[in-house]
KOLBAZA-610088 format. One record per residue (C-alpha): residue number from 1; x, y, z. Coordinates in Angstrom, 3 decimals, always signed. Example, Ala and Ser with C-alpha at 12.3 -4.5 7.8 and 13.67 -1.06 7.14 Angstrom:
2
PT   num          x          y          z
PT     1    +12.300     -4.500     +7.800
PT     2    +13.670     -1.060     +7.140
% end
This chain:
425
PT   num          x          y          z
PT     1     -0.025     +0.021     +0.005
PT     2     +1.520     +3.215     -1.156
PT     3     +1.653     +6.472     +0.895
PT     4     -1.371     +8.153     -0.775
PT     5     -3.519     +5.095     -0.014
PT     6     -2.505     +5.175     +3.582
PT     7     -3.140     +8.778     +3.837
PT     8     -6.746     +8.544     +2.338
PT     9     -7.706     +5.599     +4.617
PT    10     -6.323     +7.299     +7.663
PT    11     -8.239    +10.496     +6.813
PT    12    -11.527     +8.459     +6.439
PT    13    -11.001     +6.582     +9.689
PT    14    -10.242     +9.758    +11.612
PT    15    -13.323    +11.452    +10.251
PT    16    -15.754     +8.637    +10.584
PT    17    -14.800     +7.382    +14.039
PT    18    -13.215    +10.360    +15.901
PT    19    -13.814     +8.642    +19.239
PT    20    -10.995     +6.235    +18.335
PT    21     -8.185     +8.536    +19.086
PT    22     -5.300     +6.658    +17.758
PT    23     -4.367     +3.568    +15.691
PT    24     -4.343     +1.219    +18.732
PT    25     -7.975     +2.073    +19.558
PT    26     -9.054     +0.498    +16.337
PT    27     -7.447     -2.861    +17.148
PT    28     -7.331     -2.938    +20.989
PT    29     -9.760     -5.825    +21.301
PT    30     -7.780     -8.034    +19.013
PT    31    -10.934     -9.276    +17.257
PT    32     -8.934    -10.004    +14.128
PT    33     -7.470    -12.957    +15.834
PT    34     -9.705    -13.539    +18.845
PT    35    -13.273    -13.376    +17.437
PT    36    -14.730    -16.539    +16.018
PT    37    -16.118    -15.974    +12.539
PT    38    -16.584    -19.548    +11.673
PT    39    -20.036    -20.673    +10.348
PT    40    -20.722    -23.339    +12.982
PT    41    -21.234    -20.580    +15.458
PT    42    -24.543    -19.704    +13.874
PT    43    -27.713    -21.742    +14.613
PT    44    -29.330    -20.800    +11.391
PT    45    -32.874    -21.490    +12.441
PT    46    -34.912    -19.367    +10.014
PT    47    -37.094    -20.945     +7.265
PT    48    -35.825    -20.992     +3.791
PT    49    -38.224    -20.991     +0.690
PT    50    -37.609    -21.348     -2.967
PT    51    -38.634    -18.105     -4.620
PT    52    -39.115    -19.673     -7.983
PT    53    -41.811    -21.952     -6.374
PT    54    -43.552    -19.269     -4.332
PT    55    -46.227    -16.904     -5.735
PT    56    -46.420    -13.263     -4.488
PT    57    -49.801    -14.003     -2.945
PT    58    -48.281    -16.920     -1.089
PT    59    -45.415    -14.780     +0.168
PT    60    -47.805    -12.173     +1.456
PT    61    -49.956    -14.822     +3.183
PT    62    -47.141    -16.796     +4.747
PT    63    -44.621    -14.115     +5.540
PT    64    -45.513    -10.515     +4.880
PT    65    -48.828    -10.346     +6.395
PT    66    -47.866    -12.328     +9.634
PT    67    -44.537    -10.323     +9.883
PT    68    -42.449    -13.541     +9.723
PT    69    -38.751    -13.299     +8.665
PT    70    -37.689    -15.633     +5.904
PT    71    -34.756    -16.456     +3.631
PT    72    -35.511    -16.527     -0.034
PT    73    -33.626    -18.776     -2.430
PT    74    -33.376    -18.155     -6.232
PT    75    -34.126    -14.389     -6.312
PT    76    -30.780    -13.683     -7.936
PT    77    -30.621    -16.253    -10.730
PT    78    -30.695    -13.704    -13.564
PT    79    -28.681    -10.956    -11.839
PT    80    -25.549     -9.664    -13.748
PT    81    -24.327     -8.838    -10.241
PT    82    -23.494    -12.423     -9.692
PT    83    -20.576    -12.103    -12.166
PT    84    -19.924     -8.377    -11.912
PT    85    -19.821     -7.760     -8.205
PT    86    -16.421     -9.043     -7.313
PT    87    -13.702     -7.135     -5.615
PT    88    -11.556     -6.970     -8.764
PT    89    -14.294     -5.916    -11.191
PT    90    -15.748     -3.219     -8.809
PT    91    -12.325     -1.876     -8.090
PT    92    -11.657     -1.676    -11.874
PT    93    -15.016     -0.258    -12.993
PT    94    -15.631     +2.205    -10.067
PT    95    -11.968     +2.802     -9.261
PT    96    -12.212     +6.666     -8.796
PT    97    -15.751     +6.753     -7.685
PT    98    -16.450     +7.740     -4.096
PT    99    -18.613     +5.653     -1.829
PT   100    -19.923     +6.535     +1.546
PT   101    -18.396     +4.607     +4.502
PT   102    -19.373     +6.941     +7.484
PT   103    -20.043    +10.409     +8.748
PT   104    -17.941    +12.948    +10.443
PT   105    -18.856    +14.919    +13.659
PT   106    -20.627    +17.636    +11.592
PT   107    -22.819    +15.139     +9.839
PT   108    -21.013    +15.355     +6.554
PT   109    -20.554    +12.111     +4.547
PT   110    -17.078    +10.454     +4.794
PT   111    -16.396     +8.865     +1.358
PT   112    -13.553     +6.865     -0.007
PT   113    -12.637     +6.086     -3.615
PT   114    -13.377     +2.376     -4.380
PT   115     -9.626     +1.821     -5.176
PT   116     -8.607     +2.956     -1.647
PT   117    -11.485     +1.196     +0.074
PT   118    -10.620     -2.239     -1.572
PT   119     -7.005     -1.716     -0.386
PT   120     -8.278     -1.041     +3.159
PT   121    -10.754     -3.965     +3.004
PT   122     -8.045     -6.384     +1.964
PT   123     -5.585     -5.450     +4.693
PT   124     -7.470     -4.218     +7.690
PT   125     -7.099     -5.679    +11.097
PT   126     -9.513     -3.202    +12.765
PT   127    -11.907     -4.628    +15.247
PT   128    -14.947     -3.090    +13.577
PT   129    -13.872     -1.889    +10.074
PT   130    -15.288     +0.789     +7.961
PT   131    -18.205     -0.306     +6.011
PT   132    -19.522     +1.040     +2.664
PT   133    -23.233     +1.757     +3.043
PT   134    -24.076     +4.096     +0.232
PT   135    -27.597     +5.244     -0.588
PT   136    -26.900     +7.782     -3.245
PT   137    -25.376     +5.514     -5.790
PT   138    -28.604     +5.640     -7.928
PT   139    -28.323     +9.268     -8.276
PT   140    -24.848     +9.428     -9.645
PT   141    -24.062     +9.242    -13.415
PT   142    -21.417     +6.529    -13.069
PT   143    -22.306     +4.731     -9.889
PT   144    -25.940     +4.308    -10.941
PT   145    -24.787     +1.619    -13.296
PT   146    -25.092     -0.673    -10.288
PT   147    -28.776     -0.485    -10.809
PT   148    -28.377     -2.409    -14.114
PT   149    -26.926     -5.329    -12.222
PT   150    -29.792     -6.498    -10.193
PT   151    -33.660     -6.488    -10.148
PT   152    -35.971     -6.046     -7.282
PT   153    -37.381     -9.355     -6.341
PT   154    -41.039     -9.824     -7.467
PT   155    -42.205     -9.982     -3.809
PT   156    -40.932     -6.463     -3.202
PT   157    -41.984     -4.409     -6.228
PT   158    -44.734     -2.713     -4.396
PT   159    -43.033     +0.637     -3.686
PT   160    -45.546     +3.057     -2.297
PT   161    -43.102     +5.739     -1.264
PT   162    -42.463     +6.394     -4.956
PT   163    -45.714     +8.369     -4.694
PT   164    -43.978    +10.809     -2.321
PT   165    -41.642    +11.772     -5.055
PT   166    -38.052    +10.705     -5.621
PT   167    -36.409    +13.807     -3.897
PT   168    -38.773    +13.759     -0.836
PT   169    -39.074    +10.075     -0.223
PT   170    -37.179     +8.530     +2.590
PT   171    -33.853     +6.922     +1.496
PT   172    -34.581     +3.328     +0.549
PT   173    -31.748     +1.473     -1.192
PT   174    -28.144     +0.849     -0.241
PT   175    -25.046     -0.705     -1.967
PT   176    -23.287     -2.520     +0.924
PT   177    -19.773     -3.844     +0.917
PT   178    -17.449     -4.718     +3.838
PT   179    -14.674     -6.902     +5.174
PT   180    -14.936     -9.498     +8.024
PT   181    -16.034     -8.021    +11.300
PT   182    -17.849     -5.027     +9.848
PT   183    -21.525     -4.893    +10.131
PT   184    -24.652     -3.221    +11.348
PT   185    -25.622     -2.715    +14.992
PT   186    -28.839     -3.748    +16.678
PT   187    -31.798     -1.609    +15.311
PT   188    -35.204     -1.366    +13.998
PT   189    -35.771     -0.002    +10.530
PT   190    -37.432     +3.417    +10.372
PT   191    -40.963     +4.319     +9.659
PT   192    -42.235     +0.726    +10.071
PT   193    -40.834     -0.233     +6.635
PT   194    -39.887     -3.750     +5.926
PT   195    -36.678     -4.620     +4.127
PT   196    -34.928     -7.190     +1.871
PT   197    -31.160     -7.807     +1.800
PT   198    -29.702     -9.695     -1.106
PT   199    -26.185    -11.097     -0.549
PT   200    -24.101    -11.461     -3.754
PT   201    -20.759    -12.363     -2.138
PT   202    -19.726    -13.661     +1.151
PT   203    -21.493    -14.662     +4.305
PT   204    -23.422    -12.598     +6.849
PT   205    -24.551    -13.591    +10.397
PT   206    -27.967    -12.319    +11.522
PT   207    -29.761    -12.191    +14.806
PT   208    -33.497    -10.978    +14.801
PT   209    -35.647    -10.328    +17.811
PT   210    -39.496     -9.759    +17.786
PT   211    -40.590     -6.217    +18.078
PT   212    -41.722     -6.444    +21.701
PT   213    -38.271     -7.479    +22.991
PT   214    -37.290     -4.923    +25.694
PT   215    -34.575     -2.577    +24.565
PT   216    -32.548     -2.868    +27.747
PT   217    -32.386     -6.625    +27.104
PT   218    -30.591     -6.405    +23.764
PT   219    -28.823     -3.033    +23.701
PT   220    -25.087     -2.791    +24.608
PT   221    -24.434     -0.444    +27.455
PT   222    -21.733     +2.148    +27.482
PT   223    -20.136     +0.267    +30.499
PT   224    -19.954     -3.011    +28.497
PT   225    -19.178     -1.605    +25.047
PT   226    -17.120     +1.491    +25.716
PT   227    -16.596     +3.613    +22.606
PT   228    -17.570     +0.721    +20.426
PT   229    -20.886     +0.003    +21.949
PT   230    -22.864     +0.343    +18.750
PT   231    -20.767     -1.945    +16.663
PT   232    -22.173     -5.238    +15.541
PT   233    -19.054     -7.285    +16.622
PT   234    -19.368     -5.684    +20.054
PT   235    -23.042     -6.894    +20.257
PT   236    -22.168    -10.418    +19.298
PT   237    -19.278    -10.351    +21.884
PT   238    -21.333     -8.835    +24.757
PT   239    -25.066     -9.610    +24.169
PT   240    -25.223    -12.704    +22.132
PT   241    -23.684    -15.035    +24.804
PT   242    -26.331    -13.885    +27.111
PT   243    -29.080    -14.968    +24.778
PT   244    -27.835    -18.462    +25.022
PT   245    -27.941    -18.668    +28.769
PT   246    -30.719    -20.632    +30.688
PT   247    -31.883    -17.460    +32.331
PT   248    -32.635    -15.562    +29.087
PT   249    -36.407    -15.219    +28.480
PT   250    -37.418    -17.876    +26.030
PT   251    -39.894    -15.700    +24.137
PT   252    -37.024    -13.347    +23.269
PT   253    -34.532    -15.854    +21.997
PT   254    -33.095    -14.553    +18.686
PT   255    -33.856    -15.970    +15.245
PT   256    -30.416    -16.699    +13.604
PT   257    -29.428    -16.731     +9.971
PT   258    -26.232    -17.677     +8.244
PT   259    -26.852    -15.850     +4.927
PT   260    -25.022    -17.363     +2.038
PT   261    -24.289    -15.927     -1.479
PT   262    -27.423    -15.856     -3.492
PT   263    -29.794    -15.739     -0.542
PT   264    -32.183    -12.911     +0.146
PT   265    -33.338    -12.187     +3.749
PT   266    -36.797    -10.595     +4.303
PT   267    -36.929     -8.550     +7.484
PT   268    -40.516     -7.537     +8.470
PT   269    -41.019     -4.002     +9.925
PT   270    -40.537     -3.636    +13.620
PT   271    -38.114     -6.535    +14.030
PT   272    -34.906     -5.815    +15.907
PT   273    -31.854     -7.129    +13.882
PT   274    -28.120     -7.018    +13.874
PT   275    -25.767     -8.186    +11.216
PT   276    -22.135     -9.142    +11.183
PT   277    -20.058     -9.862     +8.101
PT   278    -18.142    -13.147     +8.507
PT   279    -15.936    -12.498     +5.373
PT   280    -15.870     -9.973     +2.572
PT   281    -19.435     -9.326     +1.613
PT   282    -21.066     -7.475     -1.169
PT   283    -24.839     -6.917     -1.104
PT   284    -27.808     -4.772     -2.001
PT   285    -30.567     -3.859     +0.424
PT   286    -33.851     -1.986     +0.244
PT   287    -36.618     -0.777     +2.551
PT   288    -40.106     -0.661     +1.288
PT   289    -43.677     +0.303     +1.997
PT   290    -46.194     -2.100     +0.470
PT   291    -49.929     -2.425     +0.365
PT   292    -49.524     -5.008     +3.230
PT   293    -47.572     -2.885     +5.647
PT   294    -49.079     +0.526     +4.503
PT   295    -51.314     +1.059     +7.564
PT   296    -48.373     +0.926     +9.970
PT   297    -45.911     +2.752     +7.630
PT   298    -48.646     +5.492     +7.261
PT   299    -49.151     +5.830    +10.967
PT   300    -45.481     +6.246    +11.566
PT   301    -45.012     +8.656     +8.722
PT   302    -47.704    +11.051     +9.869
PT   303    -46.162    +11.101    +13.336
PT   304    -42.526    +11.160    +12.289
PT   305    -42.547    +12.945     +8.947
PT   306    -45.764    +15.051     +8.790
PT   307    -44.641    +17.133     +5.873
PT   308    -43.697    +14.055     +3.909
PT   309    -47.102    +12.449     +4.805
PT   310    -48.976    +15.452     +3.441
PT   311    -47.230    +15.303     +0.122
PT   312    -47.561    +11.536     -0.063
PT   313    -51.361    +11.798     +0.712
PT   314    -51.971    +14.246     -2.028
PT   315    -50.421    +11.974     -4.654
PT   316    -52.050     +8.762     -3.242
PT   317    -55.384    +10.556     -3.477
PT   318    -54.915    +10.739     -7.215
PT   319    -52.962     +7.579     -8.024
PT   320    -53.985     +5.164     -5.219
PT   321    -57.412     +6.370     -3.888
PT   322    -57.788     +3.021     -2.148
PT   323    -54.811     +3.727     +0.109
PT   324    -55.827     +7.329     +0.645
PT   325    -59.184     +6.120     +1.810
PT   326    -57.379     +3.714     +4.150
PT   327    -55.310     +6.579     +5.457
PT   328    -58.451     +8.618     +6.137
PT   329    -59.468     +6.097     +8.722
PT   330    -56.576     +6.693    +10.875
PT   331    -57.220     +8.098    +14.370
PT   332    -53.875     +9.201    +15.659
PT   333    -55.306    +10.798    +18.793
PT   334    -56.944     +7.730    +20.401
PT   335    -54.608     +6.142    +22.880
PT   336    -54.610     +2.743    +24.565
PT   337    -52.927     +4.234    +27.701
PT   338    -49.852     +2.185    +26.947
PT   339    -46.634     +4.257    +26.980
PT   340    -45.113     +4.967    +23.645
PT   341    -45.390     +7.887    +21.359
PT   342    -41.811     +9.238    +22.074
PT   343    -40.563     +7.142    +19.179
PT   344    -41.871     +9.220    +16.398
PT   345    -39.539    +12.255    +17.214
PT   346    -36.526    +10.657    +18.688
PT   347    -34.397     +7.750    +17.996
PT   348    -31.812     +8.255    +20.733
PT   349    -30.767     +5.218    +22.597
PT   350    -31.232     +7.151    +25.668
PT   351    -34.934     +7.037    +25.302
PT   352    -36.942     +5.263    +27.925
PT   353    -36.596     +1.554    +27.715
PT   354    -39.789     +1.122    +29.617
PT   355    -41.586     +2.989    +26.981
PT   356    -40.224     +0.503    +24.456
PT   357    -41.244     -2.616    +26.279
PT   358    -44.681     -1.239    +27.207
PT   359    -45.570     -0.039    +23.778
PT   360    -44.172     -2.679    +21.417
PT   361    -46.479     -5.377    +20.447
PT   362    -45.843     -8.511    +18.248
PT   363    -45.981     -7.639    +14.596
PT   364    -48.283    -10.626    +14.025
PT   365    -50.662     -9.231    +16.649
PT   366    -50.826     -5.938    +14.886
PT   367    -51.629     -7.577    +11.703
PT   368    -54.404     -9.620    +13.059
PT   369    -56.000     -6.610    +14.674
PT   370    -55.906     -4.483    +11.597
PT   371    -58.939     -2.483    +12.613
PT   372    -57.027     -1.079    +15.457
PT   373    -53.884     -0.179    +13.446
PT   374    -54.195     +3.546    +14.060
PT   375    -56.110     +3.534    +17.243
PT   376    -53.305     +2.478    +19.487
PT   377    -50.116     +4.010    +20.522
PT   378    -48.714     +0.474    +20.349
PT   379    -48.212     +0.886    +16.647
PT   380    -45.475     +3.385    +17.445
PT   381    -42.372     +1.287    +17.964
PT   382    -39.286     +2.737    +19.580
PT   383    -37.253     +2.756    +16.344
PT   384    -33.532     +2.497    +16.227
PT   385    -32.199     +4.304    +13.257
PT   386    -29.175     +3.558    +11.149
PT   387    -26.402     +5.862    +10.029
PT   388    -27.009     +4.948     +6.612
PT   389    -29.106     +1.851     +6.777
PT   390    -27.021     +0.202     +8.348
PT   391    -26.919     +2.278    +10.968
PT   392    -27.917     +3.405    +13.936
PT   393    -25.050     +4.195    +16.266
PT   394    -25.338     +6.404    +19.256
PT   395    -22.339     +8.454    +18.072
PT   396    -23.842     +8.948    +14.602
PT   397    -27.281     +9.891    +15.789
PT   398    -25.712    +12.790    +17.739
PT   399    -24.187    +14.087    +14.571
PT   400    -27.419    +14.542    +12.754
PT   401    -27.720    +18.063    +11.352
PT   402    -30.787    +17.581     +9.161
PT   403    -33.838    +19.384    +10.813
PT   404    -36.176    +16.606     +9.800
PT   405    -37.268    +13.840    +12.199
PT   406    -34.497    +11.298    +13.030
PT   407    -36.743     +8.427    +12.675
PT   408    -37.730     +9.177     +9.052
PT   409    -34.383    +10.280     +7.818
PT   410    -31.714     +8.213     +9.508
PT   411    -30.987     +6.115     +6.519
PT   412    -31.147     +9.254     +4.605
PT   413    -29.407    +10.137     +1.381
PT   414    -26.462    +12.378     +1.596
PT   415    -28.476    +15.390     +0.886
PT   416    -30.830    +14.824     +3.861
PT   417    -29.285    +12.757     +6.637
PT   418    -25.993    +14.473     +6.397
PT   419    -24.661    +17.575     +4.551
PT   420    -22.788    +16.838     +1.388
PT   421    -19.481    +18.424     +0.982
PT   422    -18.662    +16.848     -2.272
PT   423    -20.443    +17.973     -5.457
PT   424    -19.979    +14.544     -6.719
PT   425    -23.132    +12.537     -6.083
% end
């Protein structure tokens, strides 16, 4: 690695993780040698189904409507990404293109050219390495070619936020790429959206918890995690072993997934999840509002992003009057008396954990009581936002400079969640 590469990597690390004061802070836990990344550590207990043998109606009935996670096989059979998304080809094709790998203290995107990032990825011994999680690739003349390499799986083509307008809609798709030990800390996706994550290269380790899992049970404390409390590898080192002890509440035992190349994970809205890369991974992930989850997404959008909801409603009235009629039935004032409500305007991990545990209800319960979707504060989950999808760290949340609600924008594009220094989009 030449001097210029080292300089660019050092600058990015210093900007993205200023709490790590020197080089030793990045490697002090020795996870490069001490943390077990082998596949046998994963229980892998989530159902897998063949997407080619499953109809969209069956998917909705079996998984989306009951809010049940699943791993889909066969969604990527025709994707050019299967051949094109290798380190060598990405490094060559996007060599001088910048991808977001973090944010600085002022909320500006920290970006690195692909050629430097690949050098970093191939050599890093950091405990929790920098991770490309880029949501603006679709808006850039050269990077948008990534869109030609994959197709949205048939189960997820219902994209209702498109009616809010491309510039106003919440960020919704990310190109993600990272080395072993990088990942996404424990969080719930914003605005009640569900998500799919299609892994093209490598292996990811997932843990998922039902939406009513108490926050204090699964969050890493400052005392336990120090200045890396929000990192995925810290979670697996601190919290995961507790979930395997006999005293752990059985109803809150995690679902586990060893995601392999070619597999696509469906994450229903409201589910807590944490993801660790076991080797070099390349993936694409997208959040969505569908006809099935619209009631909950609408409820959360009205509370968390009122201006967005008004724009969205006006277009729905014209394009999807059936959904506008459903939105009209919402009564946001009526309360069940169960604590919640703080989640729409704040995603800080310092929020009351009792509010979380009291207000969160099982996603399947919400779907089976659809007539009460908007008559209960229990629809308002304490959402943990991500710094770019992927994330959701305490330190990054403090850096938000966008005036919009944290919950609706935390996965935001560079022009909303964070100010954009570079004119290159």
